[in-house]
C-alpha positions as CSV (number, residue, x, y, z in Angstrom):
1,M,0.6,25.3,7.9
2,V,-1.6,24.0,10.8
3,F,-0.4,26.9,13.1
4,N,-1.2,29.5,10.6
5,F,-4.5,28.0,9.7
6,K,-5.7,27.7,13.4
7,P,-8.3,25.0,12.9
8,N,-11.0,24.0,15.4
9,V,-10.4,20.4,14.6
10,V,-7.2,18.4,13.5
11,V,-7.6,14.9,12.2
12,I,-4.5,12.6,12.1
13,E,-4.6,9.2,10.6
14,T,-1.9,7.2,12.4
15,A,-0.5,3.8,12.6
16,M,1.6,1.9,15.1
17,V,4.9,2.6,13.2
18,K,4.3,6.4,13.6
19,L,2.1,6.5,16.6
20,E,4.8,8.0,19.0
21,S,5.7,10.7,16.5
22,D,2.1,11.5,15.8
23,I,1.5,11.9,19.7
24,R,4.3,14.3,19.9
25,L,2.9,16.2,16.8
26,A,-0.4,16.5,18.6
27,G,1.2,17.8,21.7
28,L,2.9,20.6,19.6
29,I,-0.3,21.4,17.9
30,R,-2.1,21.7,21.3
31,Q,0.6,24.0,22.6
32,Q,0.1,26.4,19.8
33,I,-3.7,26.0,19.6
34,P,-4.9,25.2,23.2
35,N,-8.6,24.9,22.3
36,V,-8.2,22.6,19.3
37,T,-10.0,19.2,19.1
38,I,-7.5,16.6,18.1
39,I,-8.9,13.4,16.6
40,F,-6.8,10.3,15.8
41,C,-7.9,7.7,13.3
42,A,-6.3,4.2,13.9
43,N,-7.1,0.8,14.9
44,L,-5.4,0.6,18.2
45,E,-5.5,-2.1,21.0
46,P,-6.9,-0.8,24.4
47,D,-3.3,-1.5,25.7
48,F,-2.2,1.7,23.8
49,F,-5.0,4.0,24.8
50,D,-3.0,5.6,27.8
51,M,-0.6,6.9,25.5
52,L,-3.3,9.1,23.7
53,K,-5.2,10.5,26.6
54,E,-2.9,13.5,27.2
55,N,-2.9,15.0,23.8
56,V,-5.8,13.5,22.1
57,D,-9.6,14.1,22.4
58,F,-11.0,11.3,20.3
59,L,-9.9,8.0,18.6
60,M,-12.0,6.7,15.7
61,L,-11.6,2.9,15.3
62,K,-12.6,0.6,12.3
63,E,-13.9,2.2,9.1
64,Y,-14.1,5.8,10.1
65,P,-15.1,8.2,7.1
66,V,-18.8,8.4,7.8
67,N,-18.3,8.1,11.6
68,L,-15.8,11.0,11.5
69,L,-18.1,13.2,9.5
70,N,-21.0,12.7,12.0
71,L,-18.4,13.3,14.9
72,V,-17.5,16.6,13.4
73,K,-21.2,17.5,12.9
74,C,-21.8,16.9,16.6
75,L,-18.9,18.9,17.7
76,R,-20.0,21.8,15.5
77,S,-23.5,21.6,16.9
78,G,-22.7,20.8,20.4
79,K,-24.6,17.5,20.4
80,P,-23.5,14.4,22.3
81,T,-21.1,12.0,20.7
82,S,-21.8,8.8,22.7
83,H,-24.0,7.2,20.0
84,I,-21.3,7.4,17.4
85,P,-20.0,3.8,16.6
86,S,-16.4,2.8,17.0
87,L,-15.5,5.9,19.0
88,V,-13.2,6.4,22.0
89,R,-13.4,9.7,23.9
90,F,-10.6,10.7,26.1
91,K,-11.7,14.3,27.0
92,P,-13.3,15.6,29.1
93,A,-14.2,12.0,30.3
94,F,-13.3,8.7,29.1
95,E,-16.0,7.0,27.0
96,Q,-15.9,4.2,24.5
97,N,-18.4,2.8,22.0
98,F,-17.0,-0.4,20.2
99,K,-20.2,-0.9,18.2
100,Y,-19.4,-1.5,14.5
101,E,-21.4,-0.4,11.7
102,E,-20.4,-1.6,8.1
103,I,-20.2,1.0,5.5
104,D,-21.8,0.6,2.1
105,A,-19.1,1.3,-0.5
106,G,-21.5,3.2,-2.5
107,Q,-22.3,5.6,0.3
108,L,-18.9,7.3,0.2
109,P,-18.4,10.3,-2.0
110,W,-15.6,10.8,-4.3
111,P,-12.2,12.2,-2.7
112,A,-11.9,16.0,-2.7
113,R,-8.9,15.8,-5.0
114,Q,-8.7,19.5,-5.4
115,Y,-7.1,19.6,-2.0
116,F,-4.5,16.9,-2.6
117,P,-2.4,17.5,-5.8
118,L,-2.0,14.2,-7.6
119,Q,1.6,14.8,-8.5
120,T,2.5,14.6,-4.8
121,Y,1.7,10.9,-4.6
122,K,4.3,8.2,-5.8
123,D,4.0,4.6,-6.6
124,G,6.8,2.7,-8.3
125,F,4.4,0.1,-9.6
126,I,2.5,2.6,-11.7
127,Q,3.6,2.7,-15.4
128,L,2.0,5.7,-16.9
129,K,2.0,9.3,-15.5
130,P,0.1,11.3,-14.4
131,F,-1.9,8.7,-12.6
132,G,-4.9,8.8,-10.1
133,V,-5.9,6.4,-7.3
134,M,-9.5,5.3,-6.3
135,L,-11.4,2.4,-5.0
136,A,-13.9,0.1,-6.7
137,S,-14.6,-2.1,-3.7
138,G,-13.8,-2.6,-0.1
139,G,-13.1,-5.6,2.0
140,C,-11.8,-9.2,1.2
141,P,-13.3,-12.6,1.2
142,F,-10.3,-14.0,3.2
143,K,-9.2,-13.5,6.8
144,C,-5.6,-13.9,6.9
145,A,-4.2,-13.9,10.4
146,F,-1.6,-11.1,9.8
147,C,-3.9,-8.7,7.8
148,A,-5.0,-5.6,9.9
149,P,-7.1,-4.0,7.3
150,I,-9.5,-6.9,7.2
151,T,-9.2,-8.6,10.7
152,V,-9.2,-5.3,12.6
153,N,-10.6,-2.5,10.4
154,F,-13.4,-4.6,9.1
155,N,-15.0,-6.9,11.6
156,T,-17.0,-8.9,9.2
157,G,-14.5,-8.8,6.3
158,N,-17.5,-8.8,3.9
159,R,-16.7,-7.3,0.5
160,R,-18.6,-4.4,-0.9
161,D,-18.5,-3.5,-4.5
162,R,-19.3,0.0,-5.8
163,N,-21.7,0.3,-8.8
164,P,-19.7,-0.1,-12.0
165,I,-21.5,2.9,-13.4
166,D,-20.3,5.1,-10.5
167,V,-16.8,3.7,-10.8
168,C,-16.6,4.5,-14.5
169,N,-18.1,7.9,-13.8
170,E,-15.2,8.7,-11.4
171,M,-12.6,7.2,-14.1
172,Q,-14.1,9.6,-16.5
173,H,-13.8,12.4,-14.0
174,L,-10.1,11.6,-13.4
175,V,-9.4,11.6,-17.1
176,D,-11.4,14.7,-18.0
177,K,-10.4,17.0,-15.2
178,Y,-6.9,15.6,-14.2
179,H,-5.9,14.1,-17.5
180,V,-4.5,10.9,-15.9
181,R,-3.0,8.1,-18.1
182,E,-3.4,5.5,-15.6
183,I,-5.8,4.7,-12.7
184,Y,-4.8,2.5,-9.7
185,M,-7.8,0.8,-7.9
186,G,-6.5,-0.1,-4.5
187,G,-9.3,-1.8,-2.9
188,D,-8.3,-4.7,-0.6
189,T,-9.2,-7.3,-3.2
190,E,-10.6,-5.7,-6.3
191,T,-11.1,-9.2,-8.0
192,G,-12.9,-10.6,-4.9
193,N,-16.3,-10.9,-6.8
194,K,-16.1,-12.3,-10.3
195,Q,-19.5,-11.0,-11.6
196,S,-18.9,-7.5,-10.2
197,F,-15.4,-7.4,-11.8
198,L,-16.6,-8.8,-15.2
199,A,-19.4,-6.1,-15.1
200,L,-16.9,-3.3,-14.6
201,C,-14.8,-4.6,-17.3
202,R,-17.9,-4.5,-19.7
203,E,-18.8,-1.0,-18.6
204,I,-15.3,0.4,-19.3
205,R,-15.4,-1.2,-22.7
206,N,-18.9,0.1,-23.5
207,R,-17.8,3.6,-22.7
208,E,-14.5,3.1,-24.6
209,L,-12.7,4.3,-21.5
210,H,-10.0,1.7,-22.2
211,Q,-9.0,3.8,-25.3
212,R,-8.3,6.9,-23.0
213,V,-6.9,5.5,-19.8
214,K,-5.1,2.3,-18.6
215,W,-5.7,0.9,-15.2
216,S,-4.1,-1.4,-12.5
217,I,-5.5,-3.1,-9.5
218,M,-4.8,-4.7,-6.0
219,G,-6.1,-8.3,-6.6
220,D,-5.7,-11.8,-5.4
221,F,-4.9,-14.7,-7.7
222,M,-6.9,-17.2,-5.6
223,V,-10.2,-15.4,-6.6
224,T,-9.0,-14.5,-10.2
225,D,-9.2,-16.8,-13.3
226,S,-8.2,-16.7,-16.9
227,E,-11.7,-15.2,-18.1
228,M,-11.3,-12.3,-15.6
229,L,-7.7,-11.7,-16.7
230,H,-8.5,-11.6,-20.4
231,A,-11.6,-9.4,-19.9
232,A,-9.5,-7.0,-17.8
233,A,-6.6,-6.9,-20.5
234,E,-9.3,-6.2,-23.2
235,S,-10.6,-3.3,-20.9
236,G,-7.1,-1.6,-20.6
237,M,-5.8,-3.2,-17.5
238,I,-2.0,-3.1,-17.4
239,G,-1.0,-3.9,-13.9
240,M,-2.0,-6.1,-10.9
241,K,-0.5,-6.4,-7.4
242,V,-1.1,-9.7,-5.5
243,G,0.1,-11.2,-2.2
244,L,1.7,-14.5,-1.7
245,E,3.5,-14.2,1.6
246,S,5.2,-17.6,1.5
247,A,5.6,-20.6,-0.9
248,S,5.4,-23.1,2.0
249,P,2.0,-24.8,2.4
250,K,2.5,-25.4,6.0
251,V,3.4,-21.8,6.6
252,L,0.4,-20.6,4.5
253,K,-1.9,-22.9,6.7
254,G,-0.5,-21.4,9.8
255,I,-1.4,-17.8,8.8
256,N,-4.9,-18.8,7.4
257,K,-4.0,-17.7,3.9
258,P,-5.5,-19.9,1.3
259,V,-3.0,-20.1,-1.6
260,N,-2.9,-22.7,-4.3
261,L,0.6,-22.3,-5.6
262,K,-0.2,-24.0,-9.0
263,R,-3.0,-21.6,-9.6
264,F,-0.9,-18.6,-8.5
265,E,1.8,-19.5,-11.1
266,E,-0.9,-20.2,-13.8
267,N,-2.4,-16.7,-13.2
268,A,1.2,-15.1,-13.3
269,E,1.9,-16.8,-16.7
270,T,-1.5,-15.6,-18.2
271,C,-0.6,-12.0,-17.0
272,Y,2.7,-12.4,-18.6
273,K,1.2,-13.5,-21.9
274,L,-1.4,-10.7,-21.8
275,G,1.3,-8.0,-21.1
276,I,-0.1,-7.3,-17.5
277,K,2.6,-6.3,-15.1
278,T,2.5,-8.2,-12.0
279,H,3.9,-7.4,-8.4
280,G,3.9,-9.8,-5.6
281,T,4.4,-9.5,-1.8
282,I,6.5,-11.8,0.3
283,T,7.0,-11.7,4.2
284,F,9.8,-13.6,5.8
285,G,9.7,-14.9,9.4
286,H,6.1,-16.4,9.9
287,P,5.7,-18.3,13.2
288,E,5.9,-21.6,11.3
289,D,8.9,-20.5,9.2
290,T,12.2,-22.5,9.2
291,R,15.4,-21.9,7.3
292,D,14.2,-24.5,4.7
293,T,10.9,-22.7,4.2
294,L,12.5,-19.4,3.8
295,N,14.7,-20.8,1.1
296,E,11.7,-22.5,-0.5
297,T,9.9,-19.1,-0.8
298,L,13.1,-17.5,-2.4
299,E,13.3,-20.2,-4.8
300,F,9.7,-19.9,-5.8
301,M,10.2,-16.1,-6.3
302,K,13.0,-17.1,-8.8
303,R,10.9,-19.4,-10.7
304,S,7.8,-17.3,-10.9
305,S,6.6,-15.4,-13.9
306,L,5.9,-12.3,-11.8
307,A,7.4,-9.2,-13.0
308,T,8.5,-7.7,-9.6
309,W,8.4,-8.6,-6.0
310,Q,8.6,-6.8,-2.6
311,V,9.9,-8.5,0.5
312,S,9.3,-7.5,4.1
313,V,9.7,-9.1,7.7
314,V,6.5,-10.5,9.3
315,T,4.9,-7.7,11.3
316,P,2.3,-8.9,14.0
317,F,0.2,-5.7,14.1
318,P,-1.7,-5.2,17.4
319,G,-5.4,-6.4,17.1
320,T,-4.6,-9.1,14.4
321,P,-5.1,-12.8,15.3
322,L,-1.3,-13.2,14.7
323,Y,-0.5,-10.6,17.3
324,H,-2.8,-12.2,19.9
325,W,-1.6,-15.7,19.2
326,L,2.1,-14.7,19.5
327,K,1.5,-12.6,22.7
328,A,-0.4,-15.5,24.3
329,A,2.4,-18.0,23.4
330,G,5.1,-15.6,24.9
331,R,6.8,-15.3,21.3
332,L,6.3,-11.5,21.0
333,K,9.5,-9.6,21.8
334,D,9.3,-6.2,23.6
335,A,8.7,-3.7,20.9
336,H,7.8,0.1,20.4
337,G,5.4,1.4,17.9
338,K,8.2,2.3,15.5
339,D,9.3,-1.4,15.6
340,F,6.0,-2.4,13.9
341,N,7.2,-1.5,10.4
342,G,8.1,-4.6,8.3
343,N,11.0,-3.0,6.9
344,G,13.7,-5.4,8.3
345,N,12.9,-5.4,12.0
346,C,11.8,-8.8,13.3
347,I,10.0,-8.8,16.8
348,I,9.1,-12.5,16.8
349,A,10.8,-15.1,18.9
350,Y,11.3,-18.6,17.3
351,P,11.7,-22.1,18.7
352,P,15.2,-23.6,18.6
353,E,14.1,-26.5,16.2
354,S,13.2,-23.8,13.5
355,G,16.9,-22.8,13.2
356,L,15.8,-19.1,13.1
357,T,16.5,-16.2,15.2
358,S,15.4,-12.5,14.8
359,D,18.8,-11.7,13.5
360,Y,18.8,-14.6,11.0
361,V,15.3,-13.5,9.6
362,E,16.5,-9.9,9.3
363,N,19.6,-10.9,7.4
364,F,17.8,-13.2,5.1
365,H,15.4,-10.5,4.4
366,A,18.2,-8.0,3.6
367,R,19.8,-10.3,1.0
368,A,16.7,-11.9,-0.6
369,M,16.1,-9.2,-3.2
370,E,19.6,-9.0,-4.4
371,K,19.5,-12.8,-4.9
372,W,16.4,-12.6,-6.8
373,K,17.7,-9.9,-9.0
374,R,20.9,-11.7,-9.8
375,H,18.9,-14.7,-10.8
376,K,16.3,-12.8,-13.1
377,L,19.1,-10.8,-14.8
378,K,20.0,-14.2,-16.5
379,D,16.4,-14.9,-17.4
380,Q,15.9,-14.0,-21.1
381,K,12.0,-14.2,-20.7
382,W,11.9,-11.8,-17.7
383,L,14.3,-9.3,-19.4
384,G,12.2,-9.3,-22.6
385,F,9.1,-8.5,-20.7
386,H,10.7,-5.6,-18.9
387,L,11.7,-4.3,-22.3
388,R,8.1,-4.5,-23.3
389,L,7.3,-2.5,-20.1
390,V,9.8,0.1,-21.0
391,A,8.5,0.3,-24.5
392,R,4.9,0.9,-23.3
393,A,6.0,3.7,-21.0
394,M,8.0,5.4,-23.7
395,W,5.2,5.1,-26.3
396,S,2.6,6.5,-23.8
397,N,4.8,9.2,-22.3
398,P,7.2,10.3,-24.9
399,G,7.4,13.9,-23.5
400,I,8.3,12.6,-20.0
401,I,10.8,10.1,-21.4
402,L,12.5,12.8,-23.7
403,N,12.3,15.3,-20.7
404,R,14.3,12.8,-18.5
405,A,16.8,12.2,-21.3
406,K,17.4,15.8,-21.6
407,Q,17.7,16.2,-17.7
408,T,20.4,13.3,-18.0
409,M,22.3,14.8,-20.7
410,E,22.3,18.3,-19.0
411,S,23.4,16.7,-15.7
412,W,26.2,14.6,-17.5
413,A,27.3,17.8,-19.3
414,S,27.4,19.8,-16.1
415,K,29.5,17.1,-14.4
416,T,31.8,17.0,-17.4
417,K,32.2,20.7,-17.5
418,S,33.0,20.7,-13.7
419,T,35.8,18.1,-14.1
420,T,37.3,19.8,-17.1
421,P,40.3,22.0,-16.2
422,A,39.7,25.6,-16.9
423,A,41.5,27.1,-19.7
424,Q,44.8,28.8,-18.4
425,P,45.6,32.4,-19.6
426,P,48.5,32.7,-22.0
427,I,51.9,33.1,-20.4
428,P,52.9,36.8,-20.9
429,A,56.1,37.4,-22.8
430,L,59.1,38.2,-20.8
431,A,60.3,41.8,-20.9
432,G,63.0,42.5,-23.5
433,R,62.1,39.5,-25.6
């Protein structure tokens, strides 16, 4: 598509896990379109700049949407680009501007969704289809040591909330134009400001939007209370993602994550009672982890009222405090970009007294979800809640459910037909009989 279009500028949003493949892609694009300007958007450490200089013209750091627009305007008009914040230029000469300017959340326009069909995006957490994605805020009040979006993308970590009226206008737009049944608000911590969150809930109810669309969020139980959850449920919220990372107070302190486990479980139980689907994230293999703390976390997962979990291996993304600390301590193993994935590859070295090795962490991670599922399949409360979720999906999407049932039946019939022996022709009568 790019080769046929032959654009003047190509923008690639990359990340450590796919940096090497994106650099190869940039090289292929430049071979076919020699005069193209290639811009990468990613928060990379200077250690990785040399990898870009051959095939990439510019690197946008930090929050880039507004700065990227200004860069393209300068390129089109032939004006200098040195004044643009958080910009690294590789061609024709190396130049960098590490100045950071915080973006006002209300400054950003709505996404140009007409170019990105909603049905191409998937999220297993979403309950109702079709669905849309948007942001009601940006930033987070915390600075967890492992969190690249906050400690690297946002220098200050300040939260910025959009005006509830504008948020609801965009929700209305998604319903009217794209007929979405659910909206996922994926800001870093949508519950980070209680008054703003309650104001959004009131605006949704005042417009009666909760009768037309349901919504879910990325939140944090440490800045969420019962009043907020009840207001959200009354306004149509049906889902909430939260991060825990570990159930060990010592480990949590080591990664600068302020979690009160009692409050976490109280909010999880409130969500259960309100019918709000919850999804938690856990990472195994923190610098302070031991075999005991890994098991402590797994046991907490089993006891918790959360509906679902996802587990990963701790990934010290370059630029984060965790990365710098491990690198200085000599505990960061040699790794390539693809190794920063969190999907089971451990690149941290552990002291002997922890009882951990990279292989042990990887194996523990690989078995954790199976152990959790086996436990929960014996939990009547958990099973009952999931039946409620299935009923909600069927009630809200009867056409989709019936369609899937029809496809399943047709597939079953096709397989049955293919395994049934074909009817044999009758044996012809022998001559003379």
